[in-house]
C-alpha positions in Angstrom: -31.1 -43.6 28.6 -34.5 -45.1 28.1 -36.8 -43.7 25.4 -40.3 -43.2 26.7 -41.8 -41.2 23.8 -41.4 -41.1 20.1 -41.6 -37.8 18.2 -41.9 -37.4 14.5 -38.2 -37.4 13.7 -37.5 -40.6 15.6 -40.5 -42.3 14.1 -39.3 -41.3 10.6 -35.8 -42.7 11.3 -37.4 -46.0 12.6 -39.6 -46.3 9.4 -36.5 -45.7 7.2 -34.5 -48.2 9.2 -37.2 -50.8 8.9 -37.4 -50.3 5.2 -33.6 -50.6 4.9 -33.6 -53.8 7.0 -36.2 -55.5 4.8 -34.4 -54.4 1.7 -31.2 -55.9 2.9 -32.9 -59.2 3.6 -35.4 -59.2 0.8 -33.8 -62.1 -1.1 -34.1 -64.3 2.0 -37.8 -63.4 2.1 -38.1 -64.1 -1.6 -36.6 -67.6 -1.0 -39.4 -68.5 1.3 -41.9 -68.4 -1.5 -44.0 -71.5 -1.5 -43.7 -72.1 -5.2 -40.2 -72.8 -6.7 -41.0 -71.0 -10.0 -39.3 -67.7 -10.9 -42.3 -65.6 -10.0 -40.6 -64.8 -6.8 -41.5 -62.7 -4.6 -43.0 -61.3 -1.4 -39.8 -59.8 -0.2 -39.5 -57.7 -3.3 -43.0 -56.4 -3.2 -43.0 -55.6 0.5 -39.5 -54.0 0.3 -40.6 -51.6 -2.5 -43.8 -50.8 -0.7 -42.1 -50.0 2.6 -39.4 -48.0 0.8 -42.2 -45.9 -0.7 -43.4 -45.2 2.8 -39.9 -44.4 4.0 -39.2 -41.9 1.1 -42.3 -39.9 2.1 -41.4 -39.9 5.8 -37.8 -38.9 4.9 -39.1 -35.7 3.3 -40.7 -34.5 6.5 -39.0 -32.5 9.2 -42.1 -32.6 11.4 -41.8 -33.3 15.0 -45.3 -34.8 15.2 -45.9 -38.5 14.9 -49.3 -38.1 13.4 -48.0 -36.0 10.5 -45.0 -38.4 9.8 -47.2 -41.5 10.0 -49.8 -40.0 7.6 -47.1 -39.3 5.0 -45.7 -42.8 5.3 -49.2 -44.3 4.9 -49.8 -42.2 1.8 -46.4 -43.4 0.3 -47.1 -47.0 1.1 -50.6 -46.8 -0.4 -49.4 -45.4 -3.7 -46.3 -47.6 -3.8 -48.0 -50.9 -2.9 -47.0 -53.8 -5.1 -48.6 -57.2 -5.1 -50.9 -58.7 -2.5 -48.3 -58.6 0.3 -47.5 -55.0 -0.5 -51.2 -53.9 -0.5 -51.7 -55.6 2.9 -48.6 -53.9 4.2 -49.9 -50.5 3.0 -53.1 -51.1 4.9 -51.1 -51.8 8.1 -49.5 -48.4 7.6 -52.8 -46.8 7.0 -54.4 -48.1 10.2 -51.2 -47.4 12.2 -51.5 -43.7 11.0 -55.2 -43.6 12.0 -54.2 -44.8 15.5 -51.8 -41.9 15.9 -54.2 -39.2 14.7 -53.9 -36.0 16.9 -50.7 -37.0 18.6 -47.5 -35.0 18.7 -45.6 -37.8 20.5 -46.4 -41.4 21.2 -45.7 -43.7 24.1 -46.0 -47.4 24.3 -49.8 -47.3 25.0 -50.2 -45.1 21.9 -48.2 -47.5 19.8 -50.2 -50.5 21.0 -53.4 -48.7 20.0 -51.9 -47.8 16.6 -50.6 -51.3 15.9 -54.0 -52.8 16.7 -55.7 -50.2 14.4 -53.3 -51.3 11.6 -54.3 -54.9 12.1 -58.0 -54.1 12.0 -57.6 -52.1 8.8 -55.5 -54.8 7.1 -58.0 -57.6 8.0 -60.9 -55.5 6.7 -59.0 -54.9 3.4 -59.0 -58.6 2.6 -62.3 -60.3 1.7 -61.3 -63.7 2.9 -58.4 -63.5 5.3 -56.3 -66.6 5.9 -54.5 -67.5 9.1 -50.8 -68.4 8.8 -50.1 -65.3 6.8 -48.7 -61.8 7.4 -52.1 -61.0 8.9 -51.6 -63.6 11.6 -48.1 -62.3 12.5 -49.3 -58.7 12.5 -52.1 -59.6 14.9 -49.7 -61.4 17.2 -47.5 -58.3 17.3 -50.5 -56.1 18.2 -51.6 -58.5 20.9 -48.1 -58.5 22.4 -48.0 -54.7 22.2 -51.2 -54.5 24.2 -49.8 -56.7 26.9 -46.4 -55.1 27.1 -47.8 -51.6 27.2 -49.1 -52.4 30.6 -45.8 -53.8 31.8 -43.2 -51.2 30.7 -43.0 -47.7 29.4 -39.5 -48.3 27.9 -39.8 -48.1 24.2 -36.9 -50.4 23.4 -38.0 -53.1 25.9 -41.6 -52.8 24.5 -40.6 -53.2 20.8 -38.2 -56.1 21.5 -41.0 -58.0 23.2 -43.3 -57.4 20.3 -40.7 -58.7 17.8 -39.9 -61.7 20.0 -43.5 -62.8 20.2 -43.9 -62.1 16.5 -41.2 -64.7 15.8 -42.9 -67.2 18.1 -46.1 -67.0 16.1 -44.2 -66.9 12.8 -42.7 -70.3 13.7 -46.2 -71.7 14.0 -47.5 -70.6 10.6 -46.7 -73.9 8.9 -49.1 -75.5 11.3 -51.8 -73.1 10.2 -51.3 -73.4 6.4 -50.5 -76.9 5.1 -49.0 -75.5 2.0 -46.2 -73.9 4.1 -45.5 -77.1 5.9 -45.4 -79.0 2.6 -42.8 -76.5 1.3 -40.9 -76.4 4.5 -41.1 -72.7 5.0 -42.7 -70.1 7.3 -44.9 -67.4 5.9 -42.8 -65.0 3.8 -45.0 -62.0 4.4 -44.9 -62.4 8.2 -41.1 -62.7 8.1 -40.9 -59.5 6.0 -43.0 -57.7 8.5 -40.6 -58.7 11.3 -37.6 -57.5 9.4 -39.3 -54.1 9.3 -39.8 -54.1 13.1 -36.3 -55.5 13.7 -34.8 -52.6 11.7 -36.8 -50.1 13.7 -35.7 -51.7 16.9 -32.0 -51.7 15.9 -32.1 -47.9 15.3 -34.5 -46.8 18.0 -31.7 -45.1 19.9 -30.1 -43.4 16.9 -30.2 -39.6 16.8 -28.2 -39.1 13.7 -29.5 -38.8 10.1 -30.4 -41.9 8.2 -31.1 -42.3 4.5 -33.4 -44.6 2.5 -31.4 -47.3 0.8 -32.5 -47.3 -2.8 -32.9 -50.7 -4.4 -30.6 -51.6 -7.3 -31.8 -52.0 -10.8 -31.7 -55.7 -10.5 -33.7 -55.6 -7.3 -36.5 -53.6 -9.0 -36.8 -56.2 -11.7 -37.2 -59.2 -9.3 -40.3 -61.3 -9.2 -43.7 -61.1 -7.7 -45.3 -63.6 -5.3 -47.7 -66.3 -6.4 -50.5 -66.0 -3.9 -52.4 -69.1 -3.1 -55.9 -67.9 -2.5 -58.9 -70.1 -2.7 -62.0 -69.0 -4.5 -65.0 -68.5 -2.2 -68.1 -70.6 -2.6 -71.1 -68.8 -4.1 -73.7 -69.0 -1.3 -75.4 -65.7 -2.2 -75.8 -64.7 -5.8 -75.0 -61.0 -6.1 -71.7 -59.3 -5.4 -72.8 -55.8 -4.4 -70.4 -52.9 -3.9 -70.9 -49.2 -3.4 -69.7 -46.1 -1.4 -72.0 -44.2 1.0 -71.0 -40.6 0.9 -71.2 -39.3 4.5 -69.0 -37.0 6.5 -67.3 -38.5 9.6 -69.5 -41.5 10.1 -69.5 -42.7 13.7 -68.6 -46.2 14.7 -72.1 -47.0 15.9 -73.5 -46.3 12.4 -70.9 -48.4 10.7 -71.4 -51.3 13.2 -75.2 -51.1 12.8 -74.8 -51.3 9.0 -72.4 -54.2 9.2 -74.7 -56.1 11.5 -77.6 -55.5 9.2 -75.7 -56.7 6.2 -74.9 -59.9 8.1 -78.6 -60.7 8.2 -78.9 -60.6 4.4 -75.5 -61.9 3.1 -71.9 -62.7 3.7 -68.4 -61.7 2.6 -69.0 -58.4 4.2 -66.6 -55.4 4.0 -67.9 -52.4 5.9 -65.2 -49.8 6.5 -65.1 -46.0 6.7 -63.0 -42.9 6.8 -63.8 -39.2 7.1 -65.8 -39.1 3.9 -67.2 -42.4 2.9 -68.4 -45.8 4.1 -67.2 -48.6 1.7 -69.6 -51.5 1.3 -69.1 -54.9 -0.2 -71.5 -57.8 0.4 -72.6 -61.0 -1.2 -76.4 -61.2 -1.0 -79.5 -62.4 -2.8 -81.2 -59.1 -2.1 -78.9 -56.2 -3.2 -81.9 -53.8 -3.2 -82.2 -54.2 0.6 -78.6 -53.3 1.1 -79.0 -50.2 -1.1 -82.2 -49.2 0.6 -80.5 -49.4 4.0 -77.5 -47.4 2.8 -79.7 -44.7 1.4 -81.0 -44.0 4.9 -77.4 -42.9 5.8 -76.3 -41.0 2.7 -76.0 -40.7 -1.0 -74.4 -43.6 -3.0 -71.6 -43.7 -5.6 -69.5 -46.4 -7.3 -72.5 -48.8 -7.3 -71.6 -52.2 -8.9 -73.7 -55.4 -8.8 -72.4 -58.7 -10.3 -74.5 -61.8 -10.7 -71.9 -64.3 -9.7 -73.9 -67.4 -10.6 -74.3 -66.3 -14.2 -70.6 -65.4 -14.5 -69.4 -68.6 -12.8 -66.4 -66.3 -11.9 -63.3 -67.5 -10.2 -61.9 -64.1 -9.7 -60.1 -63.1 -6.6 -61.9 -60.1 -5.0 -59.6 -58.4 -2.6 -60.9 -55.0 -1.7 -58.7 -52.3 -0.3 -60.4 -49.7 1.8 -60.9 -46.3 0.3 -58.7 -43.5 1.7 -59.6 -39.8 1.6 -56.1 -39.1 3.1 -54.4 -39.8 -0.2 -54.4 -36.6 -2.3 -54.9 -36.8 -6.1 -51.7 -37.5 -7.9 -50.1 -34.5 -9.6 -50.8 -34.2 -13.3 -48.3 -36.1 -15.4 -45.9 -34.2 -17.5 -47.6 -35.5 -20.6 -50.9 -33.7 -19.6 -50.5 -31.1 -22.4 -49.9 -33.8 -25.0 -52.7 -35.9 -23.6 -55.2 -33.1 -24.1 -54.4 -33.2 -27.8 -55.5 -36.8 -28.1 -59.0 -37.4 -29.3 -61.4 -38.1 -26.5 -62.8 -41.6 -26.3 -65.3 -43.3 -24.1 -63.3 -46.4 -23.1 -59.6 -46.8 -22.7 -57.5 -49.8 -21.8 -54.5 -50.4 -19.5 -52.7 -53.8 -19.7 -49.8 -55.2 -17.8 -47.3 -57.1 -20.0 -43.8 -58.6 -20.0 -41.9 -58.9 -23.2 -41.9 -56.8 -26.3 -43.8 -59.3 -28.4 -46.7 -59.6 -25.9 -46.8 -55.8 -25.6 -47.1 -55.4 -29.4 -49.9 -57.9 -29.4 -51.8 -55.9 -26.7 -51.2 -52.7 -28.6 -52.6 -54.2 -31.8 -55.7 -55.2 -29.9 -56.3 -51.7 -28.9 -54.6 -51.2 -25.5 -53.7 -47.6 -24.9 -51.1 -47.9 -22.1 -48.8 -50.9 -21.5 -47.2 -51.2 -18.0 -44.1 -53.4 -18.2 -44.4 -56.0 -15.5 -46.4 -59.1 -14.6 -44.4 -62.1 -13.6 -41.1 -60.3 -13.5 -42.3 -57.2 -11.7 -45.5 -56.2 -10.1 -46.4 -52.6 -10.9 -47.4 -50.4 -8.0 -50.8 -48.8 -7.5 -49.2 -45.5 -8.5 -47.8 -47.0 -11.7 -51.4 -48.0 -12.6 -52.8 -44.6 -11.8 -50.1 -42.9 -13.9 -51.0 -45.1 -16.9 -54.7 -44.3 -16.3 -53.9 -40.6 -16.2 -52.3 -40.7 -19.7 -55.5 -41.9 -21.4 -58.0 -39.3 -22.6 -61.1 -41.3 -21.7 -63.8 -41.3 -19.1 -63.9 -45.0 -18.6 -60.7 -47.2 -18.2 -60.6 -51.0 -18.2 -57.6 -52.5 -16.5 -56.2 -55.9 -17.3 -53.8 -57.1 -14.6 -52.9 -60.4 -16.4 -51.5 -61.7 -13.1 -53.3 -62.7 -10.0 -50.8 -60.9 -7.8 -51.5 -57.6 -9.5 -55.3 -57.7 -9.0 -55.2 -56.2 -5.5 -53.0 -53.3 -6.5 -55.4 -52.6 -9.4 -58.4 -52.7 -7.0 -56.6 -50.2 -4.9 -56.1 -47.9 -7.9 -59.9 -48.0 -8.5 -60.4 -46.8 -4.9 -58.0 -43.9 -5.3 -58.9 -42.6 -8.8 -61.2 -39.6 -8.5 -61.7 -38.2 -12.0 -62.3 -41.4 -14.1 -64.4 -44.5 -13.8 -62.1 -47.5 -13.6 -63.0 -51.1 -14.1 -61.0 -54.3 -13.3 -61.3 -57.4 -15.5 -59.6 -59.9 -13.1 -57.4 -61.5 -15.8 -54.9 -63.9 -14.1 -52.7 -64.5 -17.2 -51.7 -63.0 -20.5 -54.0 -65.4 -22.5 -56.9 -64.3 -20.4 -56.0 -60.6 -21.1 -55.8 -61.3 -24.9 -59.1 -63.2 -24.8 -60.8 -60.3 -23.0 -59.8 -57.8 -25.6 -61.6 -59.7 -28.3 -64.8 -58.4 -26.6 -63.8 -54.8 -27.5 -66.5 -53.9 -29.9 -68.1 -50.7 -31.0 -71.5 -49.9 -29.4 -70.8 -51.6 -26.1 -70.7 -49.5 -22.9 -68.0 -49.9 -20.4 -70.0 -51.9 -17.9 -71.5 -54.2 -20.6 -68.0 -54.8 -22.1 -66.5 -55.6 -18.7 -69.2 -58.2 -18.1 -68.6 -59.8 -21.5 -64.9 -59.8 -20.8 -65.4 -61.5 -17.4 -67.4 -64.2 -19.1 -64.9 -64.7 -21.9 -61.9 -65.3 -19.7 -63.6 -68.2 -17.9 -63.2 -70.2 -21.1 -59.4 -69.8 -21.2 -57.0 -72.3 -19.8 -53.4 -71.1 -19.4 -50.4 -73.3 -19.8 -47.0 -71.9 -18.7 -43.6 -73.6 -18.9 -40.7 -72.4 -16.8 -38.0 -73.7 -14.6 -37.4 -74.4 -10.9 -35.3 -71.9 -9.1 -34.6 -74.2 -6.1 -34.9 -77.7 -4.8 -38.2 -78.5 -3.1 -41.0 -81.0 -2.9 -44.5 -80.0 -3.8 -47.3 -82.5 -3.2 -46.0 -85.8 -4.4 -43.5 -84.1 -6.8 -39.8 -83.9 -6.0 -38.3 -80.8 -7.8 -34.7 -80.1 -8.4 -33.3 -76.7 -9.2 -33.3 -76.3 -13.0 -36.1 -78.8 -13.6 -38.7 -77.8 -16.2 -42.1 -77.0 -14.7 -45.3 -77.3 -16.6 -48.2 -75.4 -15.0 -51.9 -75.4 -15.8 -53.7 -72.3 -14.4 -50.8 -71.7 -11.9 -50.8 -75.3 -10.6 -47.7 -77.4 -11.2 -48.8 -80.5 -13.0 -45.6 -81.6 -14.8 -41.9 -81.8 -13.7 -39.5 -82.7 -16.6 -35.9 -82.4 -17.6 -36.6 -81.2 -21.2 -38.5 -78.1 -22.2 -40.2 -79.6 -25.3 -41.1 -82.9 -23.6 -42.4 -81.1 -20.6 -44.5 -78.8 -22.7 -46.0 -81.7 -24.6 -46.9 -83.5 -21.4 -48.7 -80.6 -19.9 -50.6 -80.0 -23.1 -51.7 -83.7 -23.0 -53.3 -82.9 -19.6 -54.9 -79.7 -20.8 -56.3 -80.1 -24.3 -59.7 -81.9 -24.6 -62.0 -82.7 -27.5 -64.0 -79.5 -26.7 -61.1 -77.2 -27.3 -60.9 -75.4 -30.7 -58.0 -72.9 -30.5 -54.5 -73.1 -29.1 -52.2 -70.0 -29.2 -48.5 -70.4 -28.5 -46.5 -67.4 -27.2 -42.9 -68.4 -27.2 -40.4 -66.7 -24.9 -36.9 -65.2 -25.4 -35.1 -68.4 -24.5 -36.7 -70.6 -27.3 -36.9 -70.2 -31.0 -39.7 -70.2 -33.5 -38.5 -73.6 -34.7 -39.0 -74.9 -31.1 -42.5 -73.5 -31.0 -43.3 -75.0 -34.4 -42.4 -78.4 -33.0 -45.0 -77.9 -30.3 -47.5 -76.7 -32.9 -46.9 -79.8 -35.0 -47.4 -82.0 -31.9 -50.8 -80.4 -31.3 -52.0 -80.6 -34.9 -51.0 -84.3 -35.1 -52.7 -85.3 -31.9 -55.6 -82.8 -31.8 -56.5 -82.3 -35.5 -59.7 -80.3 -34.6 -57.7 -77.6 -32.9 -56.5 -74.6 -34.8 -53.0 -73.6 -33.7 -51.2 -70.2 -34.0 -47.7 -69.1 -33.0 -46.7 -65.7 -31.7 -43.4 -64.4 -30.6 -44.1 -63.2 -27.0 -40.5 -62.6 -26.2 -41.3 -62.9 -22.5 -38.4 -63.6 -20.1 -38.3 -66.6 -17.7 -41.2 -68.5 -19.3 -40.3 -70.7 -22.3 -44.0 -70.8 -23.3 -47.3 -69.2 -22.4 -50.0 -71.1 -24.1 -53.7 -70.3 -24.4 -56.1 -73.2 -24.8 -59.8 -72.3 -25.6 
């Protein structure tokens, strides 16, 4: 019997089935990661994000698709991990928007909702790239629009969407040279299709279905290394703010977006029921603010002079969501109230007891275990923020794949002012904390931190998890990989020799300080050999050794 309409219960089962399908194949998606290092991967992040959506929908017994989709979107938003997870959460958010007011949904309704999801996800990324999950999502939405005019059978409709998604996925290596070079299709796009395939497989099921919980080992897998280029600085001021306005109409938003296009670029102009979120690079931030004030009051104003900072930060901006209610107070609320109130608190992501101890000694209030071996979710970050008795919180992601989740936490936090210092490595996080000085306000301290991290080069030494070729380098599983600021520069057979070689390509006569953080798989004596090599060859450099105790990475080395 053909299914012509989805109600809330069937939609919930399909969301759960999609999450389970991705979870079952998450390791295959992980293996598609472009880089062969053990920072793996997209499958893990997407799986945990969609599982969060599934858990929320599982709680509902509503027969309405709008209510179930809203719960799923809320779960995905708070559970989003890594760049791929945050983009996935935005697909859910837009999909939910497209189903607003509907008790049931037919193929035309789903086509509209899928398109709304794509629009929302594209708007959440400052500099979208084709050949990624965004491309595959857009292809699925385009197929849905076409098929909705040809059939009202839900199963035929969804199968056509999935089939066309696979056609476009196969073309992603032609869109992104780095995919072709690594011999893989886009991992995020494949993950998205697993979700849709799971939903398709169970579209006719009427019985109960449960969310498949990840095992402990699955929740400690690795996060993807995104390959995002830094944008050229054409306009000098990165300007961001919210316009507080109830139910802004599309014409107002489009008018504002068009105006911003005349004074700048890198524009994000998105809205929900309570705010319009603005991001623009311009040489005249005052003009943007003046135009916005003609619409409503402003909040969250931030202006950065990018030319002075010479920043290479990755600025992904998730859209704000008034649909997500404030998180419940943590159980520690009573104890937190007893802590002395401070103006500025710090949250840092860290992997390894030694590194965590270093961050605590430098004044960090809350450590989130994660980083290379696990991307914390947006909710993990918000929970850490909630434990700190301070009005201003500075977050140090210490990994480029956590920055987007941290930005999303900023959008969702209602009772404290959050700041992100876009640290892409542990050494950058440590360097930033040396700017923690009495008398500095939060905004001033953040700016000093952003400047400080630009002087840090990060060397990391790990191993290859699979055979591949990268650029002109042939890599065999088990090879030692020496990386400089996330770029593989050395392939070796020996940890010590590989480390020395990458340091030769990193240290210059201008460097004054090298800090060696050795991992759990090497000894202090091994690290001392590296230090002796530096002191012998670069006598003007001061060298220090710290036990980082980090997994997977033999060394993380800061060069300043």
